[in-house]
ZAKOL-315528 format. One record per residue: residue in one letter; x, y, z of N, C-alpha, C, O in turn. Coordinates in steps of 0.2 Angstrom, whole numbers, plus 2048, in hexadecimal, padded with zeros to 3 digits. Layout:
BEGIN
AXYZXYZXYZXYZ;...
This chain:
BEGIN
X98F4F8D109954FCD0F99B4FAD139A04FCD12;X99A4F7D1899F4F4D1D9A44F0D189AA4F1D19;X9A24ECD149A64E8D109AA4ECD0B9B04EBD0A;X9A74F1D089AA4F5D039AF4F9D069B54FAD03;X9AE4FCD0C9B3500D0F9B94FCD119BF4FED10;X9B84F6D149BE4F2D169C24F0D109C84F0D10;X9BE4EED0A9C24ECD049C64F2D019CB4F0CFF;X9C34F8D019C74FDCFE9CD4FFD019D2500CFE;X9CE4FED089D4500D0B9D84FBD0E9DE4FCD10;X9D64F4D0D9DA4EFD109DA4E9D0B9D94E3D0D;X9DA4EBD049DA4E6CFF9E04E1D009DF4DBCFE;X9E54E3D039EB4DED049E94D9D089ED4D3D08;X9E44D9D0D9E24D4D119E04CED0D9E04C8D0F;X9DE4CFD069DB4CAD029E14C5D019E04BFD01;X9E74C8D009ED4C3CFE9EF4BFD059F04B9D04;X9EE4C2D0B9F04BFD119EB4B9D129EC4B4D14;X9E44BBD119DF4B7D129DF4B0D0E9DE4ABD10;X9E04B2D079E04ACD039E64A7D049E54A1D03;X9EB4A9D079F14A5D089F04A1D0F9F449DD10;X9EA4A2D139EA49FD199E7498D189EA493D1B;X9E2497D149DF490D139DB490D0D9D9495D0A;X9D948AD0C9D5489D069CE48BD069CB48CD01;X9CB48CD0C9C448ED0C9C3496D0C9BE498D0B;X9C9499D0D9C84A1D0D9C74A4D069C44A9D06;X9CA4A2D019C94A5CFA9C14A6CF99C04ACCF7;X9BD4A2CFA9B64A3CF99B34A8CFD9AF4ACCFB;X9B54A9D049B34AED089B64B5D069B24BAD06;X9BC4B5D039BE4BBD019BB4BDCFA9BA4C3CF9;X9B94B9CF69B64BACF09AF4BDCF29AC4C2CEF;X9AB4BACF69A54BCCF99A64C3CFB9A14C8CFA;X9AB4C4CFF9AC4CBD029AD4D0CFC9AA4D6CFD;X9B14CFCF79B24D3CF29AC4D5CEE9AA4DACEC;X9A84CFCEC9A24D0CE999D4D4CED9994D8CEA;X99D4D4CF39994D8CF799B4DFCF79964E4CF6;X9A14E1CF79A44E7CF69A24EACEF9A04F0CEF;X9A24E6CEA9A04E8CE39994EACE39974EFCE0;X9954E6CE698D4E8CE798C4EECEA9884F2CE8;X98F4EFCF098F4F6CF49914FCCF098E501CF0;X9964FBCEC999500CE8994502CE2993508CE1;X9914FDCDF98C4FECDA986501CDC983506CD9;X9834FFCE297D502CE597F509CE797A50ECE5;X98450BCEA986512CEC986516CE698451CCE5;X98A513CE098A517CDA983518CD798251ECD4;X97F513CD7979514CD4974519CD797151DCD4;X975519CDE97151ECE2973525CE096F52ACDF;X97A526CDF97D52DCDD97A52FCD6978535CD5;X97A52ACD297852CCCB97152DCCA96E531CC6;X96D52ACCE96552BCCF964532CD1960536CCE;X968534CD696853BCD996A540CD3966545CD2;X96F53FCD0972543CCB96D543CC596C549CC2;X96953ECC396453ECBE95E542CC095C546CBB;X95C542CC6956546CC895854DCC8954551CC6;X95E54FCCA961556CC9961558CC295F55ECC1;X964554CBE964556CB795E557CB395D55BCAF;X958554CB5952555CB294E55ACB594955CCB3;X95155DCBB94D563CBE94E569CB995356ACB6;X94856DCB9948573CB594E578CB795057DCB4;X950578CBE95557CCC095C57ACBF96157ECC0;X95D575CBB963572CBA966577CB4963579CAF;X96D578CB597057DCB0974579CAB97757CCA6;X974572CAB97756ECA697E56CCA9982570CAC;X980565CA7986563CA998C566CA6991568CAA;X98C568CA099156BC9D993572CA0998574CA1;X98D576CA198E57DCA499157CCAB995580CAD;X98F577CAF992576CB5999575CB599D577CB9;X99B570CB09A256ECB09A6574CAE9AC575CB0;X9A4579CA99A757FCA79A9583CAD9AE587CAD;X9A4583CB19A5588CB79A9584CBC9AD588CC0;X9A957ECBD9AD57BCC29B457BCC19B857CCC5;X9B657BCBA9BD57BCB99C1581CBA9C7582CBA;X9BD586CBC9BF58DCBE9C058DCC59C3593CC8;X9BF588CC99BF588CD09C5584CD39C657FCD1;X9C9588CD79CF584CDA9CD57ECDE9D1579CDD;X9C857ECE29C6579CE69C4573CE29C556DCE4;X9C1574CDC9C056ECD79C656BCD59C6565CD5;X9CB56ECD39D156BCD19D5568CD79D8563CD6;X9D356ACDD9D6566CE39D355FCE39D655ACE5;X9CC55FCE29C8559CE29CB554CDC9CC54ECDD;X9CD557CD69CF553CD19D6551CD39D754BCD1;X9DA554CD69E1552CD89E054CCDD9E4547CDD;X9DB54DCE29DA547CE79D7541CE39D953CCE5;X9D3542CDE9D153DCDA9D6539CD69D6533CD6;X9DB53DCD49E153ACD09E5536CD59E7530CD4;X9E6538CDB9E9535CE19E652ECE29E9529CE3;X9DF52ECE29DB528CE49DC523CDE9DD51DCDF;X9DC526CD89DD521CD29E451ECD39E5518CD1;X9E9522CD49F051FCD59F051ACDB9F3515CDA;X9ED51CCE09EC517CE69E9510CE39EB50BCE5;X9E4511CDF9E050BCDD9E5507CD89E5501CD8;X9E950ACD49EE507CD09F3503CD49F54FECD2;X9F6507CD99FA503CDD9F84FDCE19FB4F8CE2;X9F14FECE39EE4F8CE69ED4F2CE29EE4EDCE4;X9EB4F4CDB9EB4EECD79F14EBCD59F24E5CD5;X9F64EFCD49FD4EDCD3A004E9CD9A034E3CD8;X9FE4EBCDFA014E8CE59FD4E1CE5A004DCCE7;X9F74E0CE49F34DACE49F64D5CDF9F74CFCE1;X9F74D7CD99F94D2CD4A014D0CD5A034CBCD3;XA054D5CD8A0C4D3CD9A0C4CECDFA114CACDF;XA084CECE4A084CACEAA044C4CE9A044C0CEE;X9FF4C4CE49FB4BECE39FE4B8CE1A034B8CDE;X9FC4B2CE49FF4ACCE29FD4AACDB9F84ACCD9;XA024A6CD8A004A3CD19FA49FCD19F749ECCC;X9F949BCD79F3497CD79EC49ACD89E7497CD8;X9EC4A1CD99E64A4CDA9E24A4CD49E44A5CCF;X9DB4A3CD69D74A2CD09D54A8CCD9D64AECCF;X9D24A8CC69D04ADCC39CB4B1CC59CA4B7CC5;X9C64AECC99C04B1CCC9C34B7CD19C04BCCD1;X9C84B5CD59CA4B9CDA9CD4C0CD79CC4C5CD9;X9D14BFCD19D44C4CCE9CF4C9CCB9CF4CFCCB;X9CA4C6CC89C44CACC59C04CECCA9BF4D3CC9;X9BF4CACD09BC4CECD59C04D4CD89BD4D9CD9;X9C64D3CD89CA4D9CDB9CA4DFCD69C94E4CD7;X9CB4DDCCF9CA4E2CCA9C44E5CCA9C34ECCC9;X9BE4E2CCA9B84E5CCA9B64E9CD19B34EECD0;X9B94E7CD69B84EBCDC9BC4F2CDC9B94F7CDE;X9C24F1CD99C54F8CD89C24FCCD39C2502CD4;X9C04F9CCD9BC4FDCC89B6500CCB9B5506CC9;X9B24FCCCE9AC4FFCD19AD504CD69A9509CD7;X9B2503CDA9B4508CDF9B650FCDC9B4514CDE;X9BA50FCD69BC515CD39B6518CD09B651ECD0;X9B1514CCD9AB517CCA9A751BCCF9A5520CCE;X9A7518CD59A451BCDB9A7521CDD9A3526CDE;X9AD522CDE9B1528CE09B052DCDA9AF533CDC;X9B152BCD49B0530CCF9A8533CCF9A7539CCE;X9A452FCD099D531CD199C536CD799853BCD6;X99F535CDC99F539CE29A1540CE099F545CE3;X9A7540CDD9AA547CDB9A554ACD69A4550CD7;X9A2547CD199D54ACCD99754CCD1994552CD0;X995548CD698F54ACDA991551CDE98C555CDE;X997551CE1999557CE499955DCE0997563CE2;X99B55CCDA99B562CD5994564CD399356ACD3;X990560CD2989562CD1986565CD798256ACD6;X987562CDD984565CE398656CCE4983570CE8;X98C56ECE198E575CE298957ACDF989580CE1;X985578CDA98157DCD797A57BCD797557DCD3;X978576CDC971574CDD96F575CE4973574CE9;X969577CE5965577CEB960572CEB95C572CE6;X96056DCEF95B568CEF95456ACF0950567CEC;X953570CF394C572CF494A575CED944575CEC;X94E577CE994C579CE294B574CDD946574CD9;X94E56ECDE94D568CDA947565CDB943563CD7;X945564CE293F561CE4939565CE393956BCE5;X934563CE092E566CDF929565CE4923568CE4;X92A561CE992555FCEE92A55ECF592F55CCF4;X92655ECFA92955DD0192C555D01931554D03;X928551CFE92A54ACFE930549CFA935545CFC;X93054CCF493654BCF093C54ECF394254CCF2;X93B554CF7941557CFA944553CFF94A552CFF;X940550D0394254BD09945545D0694A542D09;X943543D0094553DCFD94C53ECFA95153ACFB;X94D544CF7954546CF5959547CFA95F545CFA;X95654AD0095A54CD0695C545D09962544D0B;X958540D0995953AD0C95E536D08963532D0A;X95E537D01963534CFD96A536CFE96F533CFE;X96A53DCFF971540D0197453DD0797A53CD08;X96F53CD0C971539D13974532D12979531D15;X97152ED0E973528D0C97A528D0997E524D0B;X97B52CD0498152DD0198752FD0698C52CD05;X985534D0A98A536D0F98B530D14991530D16;X98752CD15988527D1A98D522D1799151FD1A;X98C520D1199151CD0D99851FD0D99D51BD0F;X998525D0C99F529D0C9A2529D139A8528D14;X99E52AD189A052AD1F9A3523D219A8522D25;X99F51ED1F9A2517D209A9516D1D9AD513D20;X9AA518D179B0518D149B551BD179BB519D18;X9B4521D1A9B8526D1D9BA522D249C0522D26;X9B5520D289B751DD2E9BC517D2E9C1516D31;X9BA512D299BE50CD289C550ED259CA50BD26;X9C5513D219CB515D1E9D0518D249D6516D24;X9CD51CD289D151ED2E9D3519D329D9518D34;X9CF514D339D050ED379D650AD349DA508D38;X9D5509D2E9DA505D2A9E1508D2A9E6505D2B;X9E150FD299E7513D2A9EB512D319F1512D31;X9E6513D369E9512D3D9ED50BD3E9F250BD40;X9E9506D3B9EC4FFD3C9F34FFD389F84FCD3A;X9F3502D329F9501D2E9FF505D31A05503D31;X9FD50BD34A03510D36A0550ED3EA0B50DD3F;XA0050DD42A0150CD49A02505D4BA06503D50;X9FE500D489FE4F9D4AA034F5D45A044EFD46;XA054F9D40A0A4F5D3BA074EFD38A0A4EAD38;XA004F0D369FD4EAD339FE4E9D2C9FB4E5D29;XA024EDD29A034EDD22A094F0D20A0D4F2D24;XA0B4F0D19A114F2D16A114FAD15A0B4FDD16;XA164FDD14A17504D12A13505D0CA1050BD0C;XA13501D07A0F502D01A07503D03A04507D00;XA054FED079FE4FFD099FC505D0D9F7508D0C;XA01508D11A0050ED149FF514D0F9FB518D0F;XA04514D0AA03519D049FD518D019FA51ECFF;X9FA512CFF9F4512CFC9EE515D009EA518CFD;X9EE513D069E9516D0A9EA51ED0B9E4521D0B;X9F0521D0B9F1528D0B9EE52BD049EC531D04;X9EF527CFF9ED52ACF89E552ACF89E352ECF5;X9E2525CFB9DB524CFA9D7528CFF9D1529CFE;X9D9529D059D552CD0A9D3533D099CD535D0B;X9D7538D069D653FD069CF540D029CB544D04;X9CE53DCFC9C853ECF89C253CCFB9BD53FCFB;X9C2536CFF9BD534D039BB539D089B553BD0A;X9C053CD0C9BF540D119BC547D0E9B754AD11;X9BE549D099BC550D069B554FD039B1554D05;X9B354AD009AC549CFD9A7548D039A254BD03;X9AA545D089A5544D0E9A454AD1199E54CD13;X9A954FD129A8555D159A355AD1199F55DD14;X9A455AD0A9A055ED0699955CD06994560D06;X998555D06991553D0698D555D0C988556D0D;X991554D1298F556D1898D55DD1998855FD1C;X991562D16990569D1698956AD1298556ED14;X988567D0C982568D0897C565D0C977568D0B;X97C560D1097755ED14974563D1896E564D19;X978568D1B97656DD20975574D1D972578D1F;X979575D1797957BD1497757BD0D97C57BD08;X97157AD0B96F578D0597057ED0097157DCFA;X971584D0397258ACFE97958CCFD97B591CFB;X97E587CFF985589CFF988586CF9987580CF7;X98D58ACF6991587CF0997583CF499B587CF6;X99657DCF599B579CF99A2579CF69A7578CFA;X9A357ACEF9AA57ACED9AC581CEB9B2583CEC;X9A7586CEA9A958DCE99A558FCE39A158CCE0;X9A5596CE29A2599CDC9A759DCD89AB5A0CDA;X9A559DCD19A95A0CCD9A75A7CCC9A25A9CCB;X9AC5ACCCD9AB5B3CCD9AC5B6CC69AB5BCCC6;X9AD5B2CC19AE5B5CBA9A85B8CB79A35B4CB6;X9A75BECB79A15C1CB499F5BFCAD99A5BFCAB;X9A55BFCA99A35BDCA29A05B6CA199C5B5C9D;X9A25B1CA699F5ABCA69985ABCA79945A8CA4;X9965AFCAD98F5AFCAF98B5B3CAA9855B1CAA;X98E5B8CA798A5BBCA29885B7C9C9825B7C99;X98D5B2C9A98B5AEC949875A8C979845A4C93;X9865A7C9D9825A1CA097E5A4CA597F5A3CAB;X9785A7CA49745AACA99715A5CAD9705A7CB3;X97059FCAB96D59ACB0971599CB596F598CBB;X978598CB497D597CB997D59DCBE97D59DCC4;X97D5A3CBB97D5A9CBF9775AACC49775ABCCA;X9715A8CC196B5A8CC596B5A3CCB9695A4CD0;X96E59DCC996F597CCE97359ACD4972598CD9;X97959CCD297E59ECD797B5A4CDB97C5A4CE1;X9775A9CD89745AECDC96F5ABCE196E5AECE7;X96B5A6CDF9665A3CE396A59FCE99685A0CEF;X96F59CCE8973598CED97659DCF297659BCF8;X9795A2CF097C5A7CF59785ACCF797A5B0CFB;
């Protein structure tokens, strides 16, 4: 995850590294493909967790969860932060292609696009995970002690990946702002991408210790819960 974190927040280093010497492009490509691999592994772990939750008898269904989430202000805050992250990724991609040399090979460009695409998929998955965790208790999904600790351990691994991203993001922002290691555009990109990482890290951390907590919030509309008794029962169990 070290490679993924560094690539996410210091992609402009690719341009500087490639221009240094002929041996560096291969190193940078390996660096980017390592980041792609870490992003895919992290995303796969999240989807396996979500799949186990979806197959649980206590699951209320993805559509029902989404209908409830859109009524929560904190969910729309997450959506806004996700939009900022997507905008930061677009700026990062535009910055790379605008500053890339004409002689840069196609493999490097493909690697950069794939890294950004897998990164966006990973962040979207984390937002979906947090939304589902708002209505799920791990102890209810797990039917045995072994499965409980397996799911809990999976959440710990997911949180660890997020914490790595957060630490390196803060470190990169420090270098950009206080050590002047990058341009103003790079600083803006980091500022756009850091908030959603920080927020999802915090919410997963809360869920690790407070399994019965609605980490985003709960919908108070009585008409909704009457039409969806499974949601009502789940919320009553959580609180």
